[in-house]
N, C-alpha and C positions, 0 to 999 in steps of 0.2 A: 320579530324580525332581527332585532339586535342580537338576540341569543344565538341565532343561527350563524352569524358572522363570527362571534366569539367562539362558538363550538367548533367551527371549521378551523380557526387558527389554533385552538387547543389541540385538535385532532392532528393537524399537520405537524405540530411540535411535540406530540406525544405527552401532552399534559392532560391529566384527568380533569373532568369538568362535570358539574351538575348545574343546570339552569332552573331556577325556581321563578315561576311567573304568577302574576295575579291578573285575573281578567276583570276589568272594571266596567265593561259595557254590556253585561248580560241583562236581559230583560227581567224585571222584577214584577211580582204580583202587585196589584194595586194596593197602596198603603204601605208598601215595603221599600219604597225608593230611599236610597241612602245618598246623602250629599257627598261630594268628592272628598272633602276634608275628613269626614267620618270614615269613609272607605279607605283613604290613604293610611290613617292610623291603624285600622284593623289589619290591612294588608301588611304593614310594616311589622306589627306584632306577630302575625302568623308566620311571616318569613323568618323572623328572628327565632321563633320557637322551632321551626323546621331546621334551621342552621344549628341550633344548640343540640338538637337530637342527633343530627348527623355527626357532630364533633364527638359525641359520646360513643359512637360506633367505632 
């Protein structure tokens, strides 16, 4: 939701934008439930990895 508002403002001002999101509420198979703190760390690392690859482009 927040990404849409930021994207609209960027579009209206001619600013390129990429929004990277992590979905934290997907259903997991039994025994694969991840607590929020573990998920948050993984999501942060994944987003940092994506950003680093984009900078290399």
